[in-house]
C-alpha positions as a Markdown table, in Angstrom:
| # | Residue | x | y | z |
|---|---|---|---|---|
| 1 | Met | 0.0 | 0.0 | 0.0 |
| 2 | Asn | 1.5 | 3.4 | -1.0 |
| 3 | Ala | 1.3 | 6.5 | 1.1 |
| 4 | Glu | -1.8 | 7.9 | -0.6 |
| 5 | Glu | -3.7 | 4.6 | -0.5 |
| 6 | Ala | -2.9 | 4.3 | 3.3 |
| 7 | Gly | -4.3 | 7.8 | 3.9 |
| 8 | Leu | -1.1 | 9.5 | 4.7 |
| 9 | Pro | -1.6 | 13.2 | 4.0 |
| 10 | Leu | 0.2 | 14.4 | 0.8 |
| 11 | Gly | 1.4 | 17.9 | 0.3 |
| 12 | Glu | 0.4 | 20.1 | -2.6 |
| 13 | Gly | 3.9 | 21.2 | -3.7 |
| 14 | Pro | 6.3 | 19.9 | -6.3 |
| 15 | Leu | 7.4 | 17.1 | -4.0 |
| 16 | Arg | 3.9 | 15.7 | -3.5 |
| 17 | Gly | 4.1 | 11.9 | -3.0 |
| 18 | Leu | 7.8 | 11.9 | -1.8 |
| 19 | Val | 7.9 | 10.1 | 1.5 |
| 20 | Val | 10.8 | 11.0 | 3.9 |
| 21 | Ile | 11.7 | 9.2 | 7.1 |
| 22 | Asp | 13.1 | 11.9 | 9.4 |
| 23 | Val | 15.4 | 10.4 | 12.1 |
| 24 | Thr | 16.9 | 13.8 | 13.1 |
| 25 | Arg | 16.6 | 16.1 | 16.1 |
| 26 | Val | 17.4 | 19.7 | 17.1 |
| 27 | Val | 18.0 | 21.9 | 13.9 |
| 28 | Ala | 20.6 | 20.4 | 11.6 |
| 29 | Gly | 18.3 | 17.8 | 10.0 |
| 30 | Pro | 14.9 | 18.9 | 11.1 |
| 31 | Tyr | 15.3 | 22.2 | 9.1 |
| 32 | Cys | 16.2 | 20.1 | 6.0 |
| 33 | Thr | 13.2 | 17.9 | 6.3 |
| 34 | Met | 11.0 | 20.9 | 7.1 |
| 35 | Met | 12.0 | 22.5 | 3.8 |
| 36 | Leu | 11.1 | 19.2 | 2.0 |
| 37 | Ala | 7.8 | 19.2 | 3.8 |
| 38 | Asp | 7.1 | 22.9 | 2.8 |
| 39 | Leu | 7.7 | 21.7 | -0.8 |
| 40 | Gly | 5.1 | 19.0 | -0.5 |
| 41 | Ala | 6.9 | 15.9 | 0.8 |
| 42 | Thr | 5.3 | 13.7 | 3.4 |
| 43 | Val | 7.8 | 13.7 | 6.2 |
| 44 | Ile | 7.5 | 11.2 | 9.1 |
| 45 | Lys | 9.4 | 12.4 | 12.1 |
| 46 | Val | 10.8 | 9.6 | 14.3 |
| 47 | Glu | 11.4 | 10.2 | 18.0 |
| 48 | Asn | 12.6 | 7.8 | 20.7 |
| 49 | Pro | 9.8 | 7.2 | 23.2 |
| 50 | Ala | 12.3 | 7.3 | 26.0 |
| 51 | Glu | 14.1 | 10.5 | 24.7 |
| 52 | Pro | 12.0 | 12.7 | 22.4 |
| 53 | Asp | 13.6 | 15.5 | 20.4 |
| 54 | Tyr | 14.9 | 17.6 | 23.2 |
| 55 | Val | 14.1 | 20.8 | 21.3 |
| 56 | Arg | 10.6 | 20.1 | 22.6 |
| 57 | Ser | 12.0 | 21.6 | 25.9 |
| 58 | Phe | 13.5 | 24.7 | 24.2 |
| 59 | Pro | 11.8 | 28.1 | 24.8 |
| 60 | Pro | 9.7 | 30.0 | 23.9 |
| 61 | Phe | 6.7 | 28.1 | 25.1 |
| 62 | Val | 3.0 | 28.4 | 24.5 |
| 63 | Gln | 0.3 | 26.8 | 26.6 |
| 64 | Gly | -1.2 | 24.1 | 24.4 |
| 65 | Asp | -4.1 | 21.8 | 24.8 |
| 66 | His | -2.0 | 19.2 | 26.6 |
| 67 | Gly | 0.3 | 21.6 | 28.5 |
| 68 | Arg | 3.5 | 23.5 | 27.7 |
| 69 | Ala | 4.6 | 23.3 | 24.0 |
| 70 | Ser | 7.7 | 24.6 | 22.3 |
| 71 | Ala | 7.3 | 27.2 | 19.6 |
| 72 | Phe | 11.0 | 26.6 | 18.7 |
| 73 | Phe | 10.1 | 22.9 | 18.0 |
| 74 | Ala | 7.1 | 24.0 | 15.9 |
| 75 | Gln | 9.2 | 26.3 | 13.7 |
| 76 | Tyr | 11.4 | 23.5 | 12.5 |
| 77 | Asn | 8.9 | 20.6 | 12.4 |
| 78 | Arg | 5.8 | 22.0 | 10.7 |
| 79 | His | 3.9 | 19.8 | 8.2 |
| 80 | Lys | 5.4 | 16.6 | 9.7 |
| 81 | Leu | 3.8 | 13.4 | 10.9 |
| 82 | Gly | 5.1 | 12.4 | 14.3 |
| 83 | Ile | 5.7 | 8.8 | 15.4 |
| 84 | Ser | 7.6 | 7.3 | 18.4 |
| 85 | Leu | 10.0 | 4.4 | 17.8 |
| 86 | Asn | 12.9 | 3.1 | 19.8 |
| 87 | Leu | 15.6 | 2.3 | 17.3 |
| 88 | Lys | 17.8 | 0.8 | 20.1 |
| 89 | Thr | 15.5 | -2.2 | 20.2 |
| 90 | Ser | 15.6 | -5.0 | 17.6 |
| 91 | Gln | 11.8 | -4.6 | 17.2 |
| 92 | Gly | 12.2 | -0.9 | 16.5 |
| 93 | Gln | 14.9 | -1.5 | 14.0 |
| 94 | Ala | 12.8 | -4.1 | 12.2 |
| 95 | Leu | 9.9 | -1.7 | 12.1 |
| 96 | Leu | 12.0 | 1.1 | 10.7 |
| 97 | Arg | 13.2 | -1.3 | 8.0 |
| 98 | Lys | 9.6 | -1.9 | 7.1 |
| 99 | Leu | 9.0 | 1.8 | 6.7 |
| 100 | Ile | 12.1 | 2.2 | 4.7 |
| 101 | Gly | 10.9 | -0.3 | 2.2 |
| 102 | Lys | 8.0 | 2.1 | 1.4 |
| 103 | Ala | 9.9 | 5.4 | 1.6 |
| 104 | Asp | 11.9 | 7.4 | -0.8 |
| 105 | Met | 14.4 | 9.0 | 1.6 |
| 106 | Leu | 15.8 | 8.8 | 5.1 |
| 107 | Val | 17.5 | 11.8 | 6.8 |
| 108 | Glu | 19.6 | 11.3 | 9.9 |
| 109 | Asn | 21.9 | 13.5 | 11.9 |
| 110 | Phe | 23.6 | 11.1 | 14.4 |
| 111 | Arg | 27.3 | 10.9 | 14.9 |
| 112 | Pro | 28.9 | 8.7 | 12.2 |
| 113 | Gly | 28.8 | 5.1 | 13.2 |
| 114 | Thr | 25.6 | 5.4 | 15.4 |
| 115 | Met | 23.2 | 4.2 | 12.7 |
| 116 | Ala | 25.6 | 1.4 | 11.8 |
| 117 | Lys | 25.6 | 0.1 | 15.4 |
| 118 | Met | 21.9 | -0.4 | 15.1 |
| 119 | Gly | 22.1 | -2.0 | 11.7 |
| 120 | Leu | 20.5 | 1.0 | 10.1 |
| 121 | Asp | 23.3 | 2.5 | 8.0 |
| 122 | Tyr | 23.0 | 3.1 | 4.3 |
| 123 | Glu | 24.7 | -0.2 | 3.3 |
| 124 | Ala | 22.2 | -2.1 | 5.4 |
| 125 | Leu | 19.1 | -0.2 | 4.4 |
| 126 | Lys | 19.8 | -0.1 | 0.7 |
| 127 | Ala | 19.1 | -3.9 | 0.7 |
| 128 | Glu | 15.6 | -3.1 | 1.8 |
| 129 | Asn | 15.2 | -0.4 | -0.8 |
| 130 | Pro | 17.7 | 0.0 | -3.6 |
| 131 | Arg | 16.3 | 3.4 | -4.6 |
| 132 | Leu | 16.6 | 4.8 | -1.1 |
| 133 | Val | 18.2 | 8.3 | -0.8 |
| 134 | Tyr | 20.0 | 8.2 | 2.6 |
| 135 | Val | 21.0 | 11.7 | 3.8 |
| 136 | Ser | 23.5 | 11.9 | 6.7 |
| 137 | Ile | 24.2 | 15.2 | 8.3 |
| 138 | Ser | 27.1 | 15.3 | 10.8 |
| 139 | Gly | 29.7 | 17.6 | 12.3 |
| 140 | Phe | 32.7 | 16.4 | 10.3 |
| 141 | Gly | 31.3 | 14.1 | 7.7 |
| 142 | Gln | 31.2 | 10.3 | 7.2 |
| 143 | Thr | 34.9 | 10.2 | 6.2 |
| 144 | Gly | 38.2 | 11.8 | 7.3 |
| 145 | Pro | 40.3 | 11.6 | 10.5 |
| 146 | His | 37.8 | 13.6 | 12.6 |
| 147 | Ser | 34.6 | 12.1 | 11.3 |
| 148 | Leu | 33.8 | 10.4 | 14.7 |
| 149 | Arg | 34.1 | 13.5 | 16.8 |
| 150 | Pro | 31.0 | 14.9 | 18.4 |
| 151 | Ala | 29.9 | 18.4 | 17.2 |
| 152 | Tyr | 27.5 | 21.2 | 17.7 |
| 153 | Asp | 27.0 | 24.3 | 15.6 |
| 154 | Asn | 29.8 | 26.1 | 17.4 |
| 155 | Ser | 32.1 | 23.2 | 16.5 |
| 156 | Ala | 31.5 | 23.9 | 12.9 |
| 157 | Gln | 31.9 | 27.7 | 13.3 |
| 158 | Ala | 35.1 | 27.2 | 15.1 |
| 159 | Thr | 36.7 | 24.6 | 12.8 |
| 160 | Gly | 35.3 | 26.0 | 9.6 |
| 161 | Gly | 37.1 | 29.3 | 10.1 |
| 162 | Leu | 34.1 | 31.6 | 10.3 |
| 163 | Trp | 34.5 | 32.2 | 14.0 |
| 164 | Ser | 38.1 | 33.3 | 13.6 |
| 165 | Phe | 37.4 | 36.5 | 11.7 |
| 166 | Asn | 34.0 | 37.5 | 13.0 |
| 167 | Gly | 33.9 | 40.3 | 15.6 |
| 168 | Glu | 35.4 | 43.7 | 16.3 |
| 169 | Lys | 38.8 | 44.7 | 14.9 |
| 170 | Gly | 41.6 | 44.2 | 17.4 |
| 171 | Arg | 39.4 | 42.1 | 19.7 |
| 172 | Pro | 38.9 | 38.4 | 20.2 |
| 173 | Pro | 36.7 | 36.6 | 17.6 |
| 174 | Val | 33.0 | 36.4 | 18.2 |
| 175 | Arg | 30.7 | 33.5 | 17.0 |
| 176 | Val | 28.2 | 34.4 | 14.4 |
| 177 | Gly | 25.0 | 35.2 | 16.3 |
| 178 | Thr | 22.9 | 32.4 | 14.9 |
| 179 | Ile | 23.4 | 28.6 | 14.3 |
| 180 | Ile | 24.9 | 29.1 | 10.9 |
| 181 | Gly | 26.6 | 25.7 | 10.9 |
| 182 | Asp | 23.3 | 23.9 | 11.5 |
| 183 | Leu | 21.4 | 26.0 | 9.0 |
| 184 | Ser | 24.0 | 25.8 | 6.2 |
| 185 | Ala | 24.3 | 22.1 | 6.5 |
| 186 | Ser | 20.5 | 21.8 | 6.3 |
| 187 | Phe | 20.5 | 23.9 | 3.1 |
| 188 | Tyr | 23.2 | 21.8 | 1.4 |
| 189 | Ala | 21.5 | 18.6 | 2.6 |
| 190 | Thr | 18.3 | 19.7 | 1.0 |
| 191 | Ile | 19.9 | 20.6 | -2.3 |
| 192 | Ala | 21.9 | 17.3 | -2.4 |
| 193 | Ala | 18.9 | 15.2 | -1.4 |
| 194 | Leu | 16.8 | 16.6 | -4.3 |
| 195 | Ala | 19.6 | 16.0 | -6.7 |
| 196 | Ala | 19.9 | 12.4 | -5.4 |
| 197 | Ile | 16.1 | 11.9 | -5.8 |
| 198 | Met | 16.3 | 13.1 | -9.4 |
| 199 | His | 19.0 | 10.5 | -10.0 |
| 200 | Ala | 17.0 | 7.8 | -8.2 |
| 201 | Arg | 13.9 | 8.5 | -10.3 |
| 202 | Gln | 15.9 | 8.4 | -13.5 |
| 203 | Thr | 17.9 | 5.2 | -12.7 |
| 204 | Gly | 16.2 | 3.5 | -9.8 |
| 205 | Glu | 19.4 | 3.8 | -7.9 |
| 206 | Gly | 19.6 | 5.4 | -4.5 |
| 207 | Gln | 22.7 | 6.7 | -2.8 |
| 208 | Leu | 24.3 | 8.1 | 0.3 |
| 209 | Val | 24.3 | 11.9 | 0.7 |
| 210 | Asp | 27.1 | 13.0 | 3.1 |
| 211 | Val | 26.9 | 16.6 | 4.4 |
| 212 | Ala | 29.2 | 18.0 | 7.1 |
| 213 | Gln | 28.6 | 21.1 | 9.2 |
| 214 | Gln | 32.3 | 22.0 | 9.0 |
| 215 | Asp | 32.4 | 21.7 | 5.2 |
| 216 | Ser | 29.3 | 23.8 | 5.0 |
| 217 | Val | 30.7 | 26.6 | 7.1 |
| 218 | Val | 33.9 | 26.7 | 5.0 |
| 219 | Thr | 31.9 | 27.6 | 2.0 |
| 220 | Leu | 30.5 | 30.7 | 3.9 |
| 221 | Thr | 33.8 | 32.3 | 4.4 |
| 222 | Glu | 33.6 | 34.5 | 1.3 |
| 223 | His | 37.1 | 36.0 | 0.5 |
| 224 | Ala | 39.0 | 34.2 | 3.3 |
| 225 | Val | 40.1 | 31.0 | 1.5 |
| 226 | Val | 41.4 | 32.6 | -1.7 |
| 227 | Asn | 43.0 | 35.5 | 0.3 |
| 228 | Tyr | 45.0 | 32.9 | 2.1 |
| 229 | Thr | 45.8 | 30.5 | -0.8 |
| 230 | Val | 46.8 | 33.4 | -3.1 |
| 231 | Asp | 48.3 | 36.0 | -0.8 |
| 232 | Gln | 48.7 | 34.1 | 2.5 |
| 233 | Ile | 46.5 | 36.7 | 4.2 |
| 234 | Val | 44.9 | 35.3 | 7.3 |
| 235 | Ala | 41.4 | 36.8 | 7.9 |
| 236 | Glu | 40.9 | 38.6 | 11.1 |
| 237 | Pro | 37.9 | 40.3 | 12.8 |
| 238 | Leu | 36.9 | 43.5 | 11.0 |
| 239 | Gly | 33.7 | 44.4 | 12.9 |
| 240 | Asn | 31.3 | 45.9 | 10.4 |
| 241 | Asp | 33.9 | 46.7 | 7.8 |
| 242 | His | 34.5 | 44.9 | 4.6 |
| 243 | Pro | 38.1 | 43.8 | 3.8 |
| 244 | Phe | 38.4 | 46.2 | 0.9 |
| 245 | Val | 35.0 | 47.6 | -0.2 |
| 246 | Arg | 34.3 | 51.1 | 1.1 |
| 247 | Pro | 31.9 | 52.7 | 2.0 |
| 248 | Tyr | 30.2 | 49.5 | 2.9 |
| 249 | Gly | 29.1 | 49.1 | 6.5 |
| 250 | Gln | 27.3 | 50.3 | 9.6 |
| 251 | Leu | 26.7 | 54.0 | 10.2 |
| 252 | Ala | 25.2 | 55.6 | 13.2 |
| 253 | Cys | 22.0 | 57.7 | 12.7 |
| 254 | Lys | 19.7 | 59.6 | 15.0 |
| 255 | Asp | 17.8 | 56.6 | 16.3 |
| 256 | Gly | 20.0 | 53.6 | 15.6 |
| 257 | Phe | 22.1 | 52.4 | 12.7 |
| 258 | Val | 21.9 | 51.9 | 9.0 |
| 259 | Phe | 23.8 | 49.9 | 6.4 |
| 260 | Phe | 25.4 | 52.2 | 3.8 |
| 261 | Gly | 26.7 | 50.5 | 0.7 |
| 262 | Ala | 27.1 | 53.1 | -2.0 |
| 263 | Tyr | 30.6 | 52.1 | -3.0 |
| 264 | Thr | 30.4 | 51.8 | -6.8 |
| 265 | Asp | 30.9 | 54.9 | -8.9 |
| 266 | Lys | 27.2 | 54.9 | -10.0 |
| 267 | Phe | 25.9 | 54.6 | -6.4 |
| 268 | Trp | 28.4 | 57.1 | -5.1 |
| 269 | Arg | 27.3 | 59.7 | -7.6 |
| 270 | Glu | 23.6 | 59.1 | -6.7 |
| 271 | Ala | 24.5 | 59.4 | -3.0 |
| 272 | Cys | 26.2 | 62.7 | -3.5 |
| 273 | Arg | 23.2 | 64.1 | -5.3 |
| 274 | Ile | 20.6 | 62.7 | -2.8 |
| 275 | Phe | 22.5 | 64.2 | 0.2 |
| 276 | Gly | 22.9 | 67.6 | -1.5 |
| 277 | Glu | 26.7 | 67.5 | -2.3 |
| 278 | Pro | 27.0 | 66.9 | -6.0 |
| 279 | Gly | 30.3 | 68.8 | -6.1 |
| 280 | Leu | 31.9 | 65.7 | -4.4 |
| 281 | Ile | 31.3 | 63.7 | -7.6 |
| 282 | Ala | 34.2 | 65.4 | -9.4 |
| 283 | Asp | 36.4 | 65.7 | -6.3 |
| 284 | Pro | 39.8 | 64.4 | -7.7 |
| 285 | Glu | 40.7 | 62.6 | -4.5 |
| 286 | Ile | 37.6 | 60.5 | -4.2 |
| 287 | Asp | 36.0 | 60.5 | -7.7 |
| 288 | Thr | 36.7 | 56.8 | -8.4 |
| 289 | Met | 35.8 | 53.6 | -6.6 |
| 290 | Glu | 39.5 | 52.6 | -6.5 |
| 291 | Lys | 40.4 | 55.8 | -4.7 |
| 292 | Arg | 37.6 | 55.4 | -2.2 |
| 293 | Phe | 38.8 | 51.9 | -1.4 |
| 294 | Asp | 42.1 | 53.1 | -0.2 |
| 295 | Pro | 42.0 | 52.8 | 3.7 |
| 296 | Gln | 43.7 | 56.1 | 4.4 |
| 297 | Val | 41.7 | 58.1 | 1.8 |
| 298 | Tyr | 38.5 | 56.5 | 3.1 |
| 299 | Glu | 39.2 | 57.4 | 6.8 |
| 300 | Arg | 40.4 | 60.9 | 6.0 |
| 301 | Arg | 37.8 | 61.9 | 3.3 |
| 302 | Val | 35.0 | 59.5 | 2.7 |
| 303 | Ala | 34.1 | 58.3 | 6.2 |
| 304 | Pro | 33.5 | 61.8 | 7.7 |
| 305 | Ile | 31.2 | 62.6 | 4.7 |
| 306 | Val | 28.9 | 59.5 | 5.0 |
| 307 | Arg | 28.9 | 59.8 | 8.8 |
| 308 | Arg | 27.7 | 63.4 | 8.5 |
| 309 | Trp | 25.0 | 62.4 | 6.0 |
| 310 | Cys | 23.5 | 59.9 | 8.4 |
| 311 | Ala | 24.1 | 61.3 | 11.9 |
| 312 | His | 21.3 | 63.8 | 12.1 |
| 313 | Arg | 18.6 | 61.7 | 10.3 |
| 314 | Thr | 16.5 | 58.8 | 11.5 |
| 315 | Lys | 16.5 | 55.3 | 10.0 |
| 316 | Ala | 13.1 | 56.0 | 8.4 |
| 317 | Glu | 14.2 | 59.4 | 7.0 |
| 318 | Leu | 17.3 | 57.9 | 5.5 |
| 319 | Glu | 15.3 | 55.0 | 4.0 |
| 320 | Asp | 12.7 | 57.3 | 2.6 |
| 321 | Met | 15.2 | 59.6 | 0.9 |
| 322 | Ala | 17.7 | 57.1 | -0.4 |
| 323 | Gly | 16.5 | 53.5 | 0.0 |
| 324 | Asp | 15.0 | 53.3 | -3.5 |
| 325 | Val | 18.1 | 54.6 | -5.2 |
| 326 | Ile | 21.2 | 53.4 | -3.3 |
| 327 | Pro | 21.9 | 50.4 | -1.0 |
| 328 | Leu | 21.0 | 52.2 | 2.2 |
| 329 | Thr | 18.8 | 50.2 | 4.6 |
| 330 | Pro | 17.9 | 50.5 | 8.3 |
| 331 | Ile | 19.5 | 47.9 | 10.6 |
| 332 | Lys | 16.3 | 46.6 | 12.0 |
| 333 | Thr | 15.6 | 45.0 | 15.4 |
| 334 | Met | 13.7 | 41.7 | 15.3 |
| 335 | Ala | 10.6 | 43.6 | 16.4 |
| 336 | Glu | 10.9 | 45.8 | 13.3 |
| 337 | Val | 11.6 | 42.8 | 11.1 |
| 338 | Val | 8.5 | 40.9 | 12.2 |
| 339 | Glu | 6.4 | 44.0 | 11.6 |
| 340 | Asp | 8.0 | 44.8 | 8.2 |
| 341 | Pro | 5.2 | 45.3 | 5.7 |
| 342 | His | 7.4 | 44.2 | 2.8 |
| 343 | Leu | 8.1 | 40.8 | 4.6 |
| 344 | Ala | 4.4 | 40.5 | 5.3 |
| 345 | Ala | 3.7 | 41.0 | 1.6 |
| 346 | Arg | 6.3 | 38.3 | 0.9 |
| 347 | Glu | 4.5 | 36.0 | 3.3 |
| 348 | Met | 7.6 | 35.5 | 5.4 |
| 349 | Phe | 5.8 | 35.0 | 8.7 |
| 350 | Val | 3.2 | 32.2 | 8.8 |
| 351 | Pro | 1.0 | 30.5 | 11.3 |
| 352 | Val | 2.1 | 27.2 | 12.7 |
| 353 | Val | -0.1 | 25.2 | 15.0 |
| 354 | Met | 1.5 | 23.5 | 18.0 |
| 355 | Asp | -0.7 | 21.5 | 20.3 |
| 356 | Gly | -3.8 | 23.4 | 19.3 |
| 357 | Val | -2.1 | 26.8 | 19.6 |
| 358 | Gln | -1.1 | 29.0 | 16.7 |
| 359 | Val | 2.3 | 30.6 | 16.7 |
| 360 | Lys | 3.9 | 32.9 | 14.2 |
| 361 | Ala | 7.1 | 31.5 | 12.7 |
| 362 | Phe | 9.3 | 32.4 | 9.7 |
| 363 | Gly | 7.9 | 31.3 | 6.3 |
| 364 | Ser | 9.8 | 30.1 | 3.2 |
| 365 | Pro | 12.0 | 32.3 | 1.0 |
| 366 | Met | 11.4 | 29.9 | -1.9 |
| 367 | Lys | 8.8 | 31.4 | -4.3 |
| 368 | Leu | 7.7 | 29.1 | -7.1 |
| 369 | Ser | 5.2 | 30.5 | -9.6 |
| 370 | Lys | 3.6 | 27.2 | -10.7 |
| 371 | Thr | 3.9 | 25.1 | -7.5 |
| 372 | Pro | 3.9 | 27.5 | -4.6 |
| 373 | Val | 5.5 | 26.5 | -1.3 |
| 374 | Asn | 3.1 | 26.0 | 1.6 |
| 375 | Ala | 4.9 | 27.1 | 4.8 |
| 376 | Ser | 1.8 | 27.2 | 7.1 |
| 377 | Gly | 0.9 | 24.1 | 8.9 |
| 378 | Ala | 1.0 | 22.1 | 12.1 |
| 379 | Ala | 3.9 | 20.5 | 14.1 |
| 380 | Pro | 3.1 | 17.1 | 15.5 |
| 381 | Ser | 2.6 | 16.2 | 19.1 |
| 382 | Phe | 4.8 | 13.5 | 20.3 |
| 383 | Gly | 3.7 | 10.2 | 18.7 |
| 384 | Glu | 0.6 | 11.8 | 17.3 |
| 385 | His | 0.5 | 9.8 | 14.1 |
| 386 | Asn | 1.5 | 6.4 | 15.4 |
| 387 | Thr | -1.8 | 4.8 | 14.5 |
| 388 | Leu | -1.9 | 6.4 | 11.0 |
| 389 | Val | 1.7 | 5.4 | 10.1 |
| 390 | Phe | 2.1 | 2.0 | 11.9 |
| 391 | Arg | -1.4 | 0.6 | 11.3 |
| 392 | Leu | -2.6 | 2.0 | 8.1 |
| 393 | Trp | 0.7 | 2.4 | 6.2 |
| 394 | Ala | 3.0 | -0.2 | 7.8 |
| 395 | Gly | 0.1 | -2.7 | 8.3 |
| 396 | Leu | 0.4 | -3.5 | 12.0 |
| 397 | Ser | -2.6 | -4.9 | 13.7 |
| 398 | Ala | -4.1 | -3.2 | 16.7 |
| 399 | Gly | -2.8 | -6.0 | 18.9 |
| 400 | Glu | 0.8 | -5.6 | 17.6 |
| 401 | Leu | 0.6 | -1.9 | 18.1 |
| 402 | Gly | -0.6 | -2.3 | 21.7 |
| 403 | Arg | 2.2 | -4.8 | 22.5 |
| 404 | Leu | 4.9 | -2.6 | 21.0 |
| 405 | Cys | 3.6 | 0.3 | 23.0 |
| 406 | Ala | 3.6 | -1.8 | 26.2 |
| 407 | Glu | 7.1 | -2.9 | 25.6 |
| 408 | Gly | 8.4 | 0.7 | 25.1 |
| 409 | Val | 9.2 | 0.1 | 21.4 |
| 410 | Ile | 6.8 | 2.8 | 20.3 |
């Protein structure tokens, strides 16, 4: 019996009919499967009955129909079906194998070797389903001398180099203020998983997708790799400055800060006109981008000009007078972001239901004209869809389901 015949809910997006077994927790993994669910995949989230995804205990909380519920969990697990299954038991492992035989993809984010110890690694499961796409997200990847090391997001930020040059100039490095290692690994895993699904549908052949957080962070370091490999320049913290582009950074204004990025000759000319100093366009010391990039020239001539332009105006005033013409934008607080009418028009904040309570979470930046993404939805309560998945889809009897529940397998 396929997913539709069993009554599993199918999404309406381009991935309608794709069935994903989600054996992940926290963010690096759940975010990947959430994106797949937003695109229409049927995602079945597996949690250990003795140890549910501990993000369920992360704030902020709402008071749901059955007690306290995590909005953080809801944000990364919308649209998913939730089942409980103890993969440390032989019965749990056998039941997962049964589900794998019907699925298209499995996503896991355990430390390398963990799934193999349970007999649930790719080599074992591809025997159950040769077309299975098996996505493994880990700190350091499935191969290499450090592959078995435990890792968090900060591990990837630290070992991928990003941490080393983030922060204020002349001061110790500062971690990027979000879990960029988790998020970037989820992005790459999603892209690779879809590529592998295309291959599987064309050939009937599945494969292992190996995505490491450290690898993912390395690709976010912009100039740092080639600066070192070409000129042996080791990136260091620069605060809000760019390594060579100027003016391009944070400027103080009357009620906060703005980003000012009018560094090209075209935008510089526009800025001079907007702020009432067109004579600066022909100033021989700063009339070209190359001259303005010079650190000494910038600090002596350009920086005082742009600081003066912004200092006595508010964020809104600066945005109104220049935002449509040059890259000048307010540096918004999260309160301002959530209330941003442009983001509202882009449907970037959506309702997600968690235990009967609606919370507002971020939507999807993927805008497809023919098969639109559906980012609104509900996150599952723990084990909410056990009967649907195990009885109707996997074919267990009511007696078997009751016995497995009594034995702590589900």
